[in-house]
C-alpha positions in Angstrom: 160.7 49.7 201.3 161.3 50.8 197.6 164.5 52.5 196.4 162.8 55.7 195.4 161.3 56.2 198.9 164.7 55.5 200.4 166.4 58.0 198.1 163.8 60.6 199.0 164.2 59.9 202.7 168.0 60.1 202.5 167.8 63.5 200.8 165.4 64.8 203.4 167.6 63.5 206.2 170.7 65.1 204.7 168.9 68.4 204.4 167.6 68.1 208.0 171.1 67.3 209.3 172.6 70.3 207.5 170.0 72.6 208.9 170.5 71.1 212.4 174.3 71.6 212.3 173.8 75.1 211.2 171.5 75.7 214.1 174.0 74.2 216.5 176.7 76.7 215.3 174.3 79.6 216.0 173.4 78.3 219.4 177.0 78.0 220.6 177.4 76.7 224.2 173.7 75.9 224.7 174.2 72.7 222.7 176.1 71.1 225.6 172.9 70.6 227.6 171.0 69.1 224.7 170.6 65.3 224.7 173.2 63.6 222.5 172.3 62.5 219.0 172.0 58.7 218.8 170.9 58.4 215.2 168.5 59.5 212.5 165.1 58.4 211.5 166.4 56.3 208.7 168.1 54.0 211.2 164.7 53.5 212.9 163.2 52.6 209.6 166.0 50.1 208.8 165.4 48.6 212.3 161.6 48.6 211.9 161.1 44.9 212.5 163.0 45.1 215.8 162.4 48.7 216.7 161.8 48.2 220.4 165.1 46.2 220.8 167.0 48.8 218.8 165.7 51.7 221.0 166.5 49.6 224.1 170.1 49.2 222.9 170.4 53.0 222.5 168.9 53.6 225.9 171.5 51.4 227.6 174.2 53.5 225.9 172.8 57.0 226.4 169.9 57.1 228.9 168.5 60.2 227.4 169.1 60.9 223.7 167.8 62.3 220.4 166.9 60.9 217.0 167.0 63.4 214.2 164.1 63.7 211.7 163.6 66.3 208.9 160.8 68.0 210.9 161.7 67.9 214.6 163.9 66.3 217.3 162.6 63.2 219.0 164.0 63.0 222.6 163.9 59.6 224.3 164.4 58.8 228.0 164.4 56.0 230.5 165.0 58.2 233.5 162.1 57.9 236.1 162.8 61.5 237.2 162.3 62.7 233.7 159.1 60.6 233.3 157.6 62.0 236.5 158.5 65.6 235.4 156.8 65.0 232.0 153.7 63.2 233.3 153.1 65.0 236.5 155.3 67.9 237.7 155.1 69.9 234.4 152.1 68.1 233.0 150.8 71.3 231.3 153.9 71.6 229.1 153.7 68.1 227.6 150.7 66.9 225.6 149.7 65.1 222.5 150.4 68.1 220.2 149.5 68.6 216.6 152.0 66.0 215.1 150.7 63.1 217.2 147.0 64.1 216.7 147.5 64.3 212.9 149.2 60.9 212.7 146.6 59.2 214.8 143.5 61.2 213.7 142.3 58.8 211.0 142.2 55.9 213.5 141.5 57.5 216.9 140.0 60.8 215.9 139.3 63.1 218.9 139.2 60.2 221.4 140.7 60.5 224.8 144.1 59.1 223.8 144.5 61.7 221.0 143.4 65.0 222.4 144.5 67.7 224.9 142.6 70.5 226.7 138.8 70.6 227.0 138.1 67.5 224.9 140.4 65.4 227.0 139.0 66.8 230.3 135.4 66.1 229.2 136.1 62.5 228.2 138.3 61.9 231.2 135.5 63.1 233.5 132.8 61.0 231.9 135.0 57.9 231.7 136.3 58.4 235.2 132.8 58.3 236.6 131.9 55.2 234.6 135.0 53.2 235.6 134.4 53.8 239.3 130.8 52.7 239.4 130.0 49.4 241.1 127.4 48.7 238.3 130.1 48.6 235.6 132.4 46.5 237.8 129.8 43.9 238.5 128.6 43.9 234.9 132.1 43.6 233.4 133.1 40.8 235.9 130.1 38.8 234.7 131.1 39.3 231.1 134.7 38.3 231.8 133.7 35.2 233.6 131.3 34.1 230.7 134.0 34.9 228.1 136.7 33.0 230.1 134.3 30.0 230.3 133.7 30.1 226.5 137.5 30.4 225.9 138.2 27.4 228.2 135.7 25.4 226.2 137.5 26.0 223.0 140.9 25.1 224.6 139.4 21.9 226.2 138.1 20.8 222.8 141.6 21.3 221.2 143.2 19.5 224.2 140.9 16.5 223.8 141.7 16.3 220.1 145.4 16.7 220.6 145.4 19.8 218.4 147.5 22.8 218.7 145.8 26.1 219.5 146.8 29.6 218.7 146.3 31.4 222.0 147.3 34.8 220.7 144.4 34.6 218.2 142.0 33.4 220.8 143.0 36.2 223.3 142.5 38.8 220.6 139.1 37.5 219.7 137.9 37.0 223.2 139.0 40.4 224.5 137.4 42.0 221.5 134.2 40.3 222.3 134.6 41.4 225.9 135.3 45.1 225.3 132.4 45.3 222.8 130.0 43.7 225.2 131.1 45.8 228.2 131.6 49.0 226.2 128.8 48.9 223.7 126.4 46.1 224.6 127.2 44.2 221.4 128.4 40.6 221.2 130.6 40.4 218.1 130.8 36.6 218.2 134.4 36.8 217.0 135.5 34.1 219.4 133.0 31.7 218.0 133.7 32.9 214.5 130.0 33.7 213.9 130.5 37.3 212.8 132.5 37.9 209.6 132.1 41.7 209.9 133.6 41.6 213.3 136.6 39.6 212.0 137.1 42.1 209.2 136.9 45.0 211.6 139.6 43.4 213.8 142.0 42.9 210.9 141.5 46.4 209.6 142.0 47.8 213.1 145.4 45.9 213.5 146.6 47.1 210.1 145.5 50.7 210.7 147.3 50.6 214.0 150.6 49.6 212.5 150.3 52.2 209.7 149.5 54.9 212.3 152.8 54.1 214.1 154.7 54.1 210.7 153.5 57.6 210.0 155.8 58.9 212.8 158.8 57.7 210.8 157.6 58.5 207.3 157.9 62.2 206.4 156.0 61.6 203.1 152.9 60.1 204.6 150.8 63.2 204.2 151.7 63.4 200.5 150.9 59.8 200.0 147.6 60.3 201.8 146.8 63.3 199.6 147.6 61.3 196.4 145.9 58.1 197.9 148.9 55.9 197.0 151.0 53.1 198.6 150.4 52.4 202.3 148.1 55.4 202.7 145.7 54.1 200.1 145.5 50.9 202.1 145.0 53.0 205.3 142.0 54.6 203.7 140.4 51.2 203.0 141.1 50.0 206.5 139.5 53.1 208.1 136.5 52.8 205.8 136.0 49.2 207.0 136.4 50.4 210.6 134.0 53.3 210.2 131.3 51.2 208.5 131.3 48.7 211.3 131.4 51.3 214.2 128.7 53.5 212.8 126.5 50.5 212.3 126.9 49.7 216.0 126.0 53.2 217.0 122.9 53.2 214.7 121.7 49.9 216.1 122.0 51.3 219.7 120.1 54.4 218.8 117.4 52.3 217.2 117.2 50.2 220.4 116.9 53.4 222.5 114.1 54.7 220.3 112.0 51.5 220.9 112.1 51.6 224.7 114.0 54.5 226.2 113.1 53.6 229.8 114.4 50.0 229.5 117.4 51.3 227.5 118.5 53.6 230.4 119.0 50.5 232.6 121.7 49.0 230.3 125.1 48.6 231.8 127.3 49.2 228.7 129.3 52.4 228.3 127.9 53.4 224.9 124.3 53.3 226.2 125.3 55.6 229.1 126.9 58.0 226.6 123.7 58.0 224.5 121.5 58.6 227.5 123.8 61.6 228.4 123.4 62.9 224.9 119.6 62.7 225.2 119.9 65.1 228.2 122.1 67.5 226.2 121.7 66.8 222.4 124.5 69.2 221.4 127.2 67.7 223.6 128.6 65.3 221.0 127.7 63.8 217.7 128.1 60.3 216.2 131.6 61.1 215.0 132.6 61.9 218.6 131.0 58.6 219.7 132.9 56.7 217.0 136.2 58.2 218.3 135.3 57.3 221.9 134.5 53.7 220.8 137.8 53.2 219.0 139.8 54.6 221.9 138.1 52.1 224.2 138.8 49.3 221.8 142.5 50.0 221.6 142.6 50.3 225.4 140.5 47.3 226.3 141.3 44.8 223.5 144.8 45.2 222.1 146.5 45.9 225.5 144.8 43.1 227.5 145.0 40.5 224.8 148.7 41.3 224.2 149.5 41.1 227.9 147.7 37.7 228.2 149.6 36.4 225.2 153.0 37.4 226.5 152.0 36.1 230.0 151.2 32.6 228.6 154.3 32.7 226.5 156.6 33.2 229.5 154.6 30.6 231.5 155.2 28.0 228.8 158.9 28.6 229.3 158.8 28.2 233.1 156.5 25.4 234.3 157.5 26.2 237.9 155.8 29.6 237.8 152.8 28.1 235.9 152.3 25.5 238.6 152.7 28.0 241.4 149.9 30.1 239.9 147.6 27.0 239.5 148.1 26.2 243.2 147.4 29.7 244.3 144.2 29.8 242.3 143.0 26.5 243.8 143.7 27.8 247.3 141.9 31.0 246.7 138.7 29.4 245.4 136.3 26.9 246.9 135.8 23.4 245.8 137.8 21.3 243.3 136.7 21.9 239.7 139.6 20.6 237.6 137.4 19.3 234.8 136.4 21.5 231.9 132.8 20.4 232.4 132.8 22.3 235.7 134.1 25.5 234.3 130.9 27.5 234.8 130.8 26.4 238.5 134.5 27.3 238.9 134.2 30.8 237.3 131.4 31.6 239.8 134.0 31.2 242.5 136.2 34.0 241.0 134.7 36.7 243.2 136.3 40.0 243.9 137.7 38.6 247.2 139.1 35.5 245.5 140.9 37.2 242.7 142.1 40.0 245.1 143.9 37.3 247.2 145.9 36.0 244.2 149.0 38.0 244.9 151.4 35.8 243.0 149.1 35.8 239.9 149.0 39.6 240.2 152.8 39.7 240.4 153.2 37.5 237.4 150.9 39.7 235.3 152.7 42.8 236.5 156.1 41.2 235.7 154.7 40.5 232.2 153.8 44.2 231.8 157.3 45.2 233.0 159.0 43.2 230.2 156.2 43.4 227.6 154.3 46.7 228.3 151.2 47.1 226.3 152.4 50.4 225.0 156.2 50.1 224.4 156.8 53.9 223.8 154.6 56.9 224.6 155.3 60.3 223.1 154.5 63.9 224.3 155.0 67.2 222.5 156.9 69.8 224.4 154.9 73.1 224.2 157.7 75.5 225.4 161.5 75.3 226.0 162.3 73.4 229.2 165.0 71.5 231.1 164.5 67.9 232.3 165.6 66.9 235.8 168.7 65.1 234.4 169.9 68.5 233.0 169.1 67.9 229.4 167.3 70.7 227.6 164.2 70.2 225.4 162.8 72.8 223.0 159.4 73.8 221.9 158.2 71.3 219.3 160.4 68.5 220.4 158.7 65.1 220.7 159.6 63.7 224.1 159.3 59.9 224.4 159.4 57.8 227.6 159.9 54.1 226.9 158.2 51.5 229.1 159.7 48.6 227.0 163.3 49.9 227.4 162.8 50.9 231.0 161.8 47.3 231.9 165.2 46.2 230.7 167.4 48.7 232.5 169.7 47.2 235.1 170.0 50.5 236.9 166.3 50.3 237.6 165.7 46.6 238.2 169.1 45.1 239.0 171.3 42.7 237.2 168.4 40.3 236.6 166.3 43.0 234.8 165.7 40.9 231.7 164.7 37.8 233.8 161.0 37.1 234.3 160.8 36.9 238.1 157.4 37.6 239.7 158.9 37.4 243.2 160.5 40.8 242.7 157.0 42.3 243.3 156.3 40.4 246.6 157.3 41.1 250.2 158.5 38.4 252.7 154.8 37.5 253.4 154.0 37.0 249.7 152.0 40.2 249.5 152.2 42.3 246.3 154.1 45.6 246.7 153.7 48.1 243.8 156.5 50.2 242.4 156.5 53.9 241.5 154.4 54.5 238.4 157.3 56.6 237.1 159.5 53.5 237.2 156.9 50.9 236.2 155.2 53.0 233.5 152.9 50.4 231.8 149.8 52.3 232.9 151.2 55.8 232.4 151.1 58.1 235.5 150.0 61.5 236.6 146.7 63.1 235.4 146.6 60.8 232.4 147.1 57.5 234.4 145.1 54.7 232.9 141.5 54.8 234.1 141.0 51.1 233.2 144.0 49.8 235.2 141.9 47.8 237.7 139.4 46.9 235.0 142.3 45.4 233.0 143.8 43.5 235.9 140.3 42.1 236.7 139.9 40.8 233.2 143.4 39.4 233.0 143.2 37.7 236.4 139.9 36.0 235.6 141.1 34.8 232.2 144.5 33.6 233.5 143.0 32.0 236.6 140.5 29.9 234.6 143.1 28.8 232.0 146.0 28.0 234.2 143.8 26.3 236.8 142.2 24.0 234.2 145.1 23.4 231.9 148.8 23.0 231.7 150.3 24.8 228.7 153.5 24.3 226.7 154.6 25.7 223.3 153.7 23.4 220.4 157.3 23.4 219.2 160.0 23.1 221.9 161.8 26.4 222.6 159.9 28.3 220.0 160.4 32.0 220.0 158.0 34.8 219.0 158.7 38.4 218.2 156.4 41.4 218.2 154.8 43.5 215.4 155.6 47.2 215.3 152.3 48.8 216.3 150.9 51.3 218.7 150.6 48.3 221.1 153.0 45.4 221.7 151.4 42.7 219.7 153.0 39.3 218.8 154.2 39.1 215.2 152.6 35.7 214.6 150.6 32.9 216.2 151.3 31.6 219.7 150.8 27.8 219.1 150.5 25.9 222.4 149.6 22.4 223.5 147.1 22.3 226.4 146.5 19.3 228.6 144.0 19.0 231.5 145.5 19.8 234.9 145.1 17.2 237.6 143.5 17.8 241.1 146.9 18.2 242.7 147.2 21.6 240.9 150.5 20.4 239.3 
């Protein structure tokens, strides 16, 4: 960060602090119920590379606290009672708000993750219907099995050659292919490397995601966007790349529909279904609205799943006992013995709904991954009117209220003294059956009216991918005891490659 920007930020923060102290003097005794000040925005910027860890440290100290910015207060909490109040009990008082919508609009537009009110209800209703259809479940499961088989083939080739493989990169590419096939009926070919436009789209999407998060801590971002300078000039280029790609996908689908509308109506992908709906009511949404819907599905179905699978494999490389236990469970849940990569298509056919549904330990391991490495580390809501949280702390109109899945997963008062230990067994009863926790304690999929519609969809994909890979291969990090961090983005993405060594797993499952 350059010195001129730091100087400007410091001046704004000092002005904001002076105004805040003056406001406190006027409010008198009411200040006692307001959450304590844990710092200012500048401290978050200085800890940008380790932002989630920094916020976790503050959460251990304060529980519920504020960070001061020149424009508003950001209230942070790890209290499940507060989370339930925000997400369910007083849902109407907490939404995206103008600040969040503005910061994310260039990337996510008016998609379901960035709107309130009628637009949110409409998309929620349509998406809810699609995600509960058996047709989409069957169609998506077939896509996931095919993609897992292709991924296994790439890993097998690397294992045979004794080469390292970057699994984080492969997961990002394979889940991108998956979500585009399921969501939009388009095979990007990013896993095979056959689509350069798809690769450029993925890079631009990652960079735009990081810049969107940075906007929350940069009070000058609107000025920089207006002047088209610095990071906002780059943001404009990234969004242009994204838009060019997405609108080309939409145009291609519309062309397909024009050639054979009857056959097109049978397609199982989500975009085709939206286009068919638009034919019935041409004024219900335009191409821009479809673009926004697509990008919201991408961030939901690609970044989150790929990130979770990457962290899952990372922790399994550090604990071979857990990895072996999953491999044994997968073998017992499927029929036959298909330990060789050449049998991968036959093996994936065994991953039926019943088979993956019986894999309780794998489900627990993936859930434990999400507890410690939630796909969305922090979620923010705007307070629409003055309120008091269950823990007694006041929040005011315009405050940005953040609950923190990443920090919550590391709180001993919620998970015990071993809160930072990866232990899938904490999710199982004495019979080895998975037992869920309250969604206000385990917040990886949000809760209340906005609970993630794709939760079961995501688990199905992750379990199919994980079952195929762990059953067929043993994984270890390429360099002994290597560590990875995460990149500050809207989702919890690794900050670099996850290089692993894969070796074929023997018929014993060990």
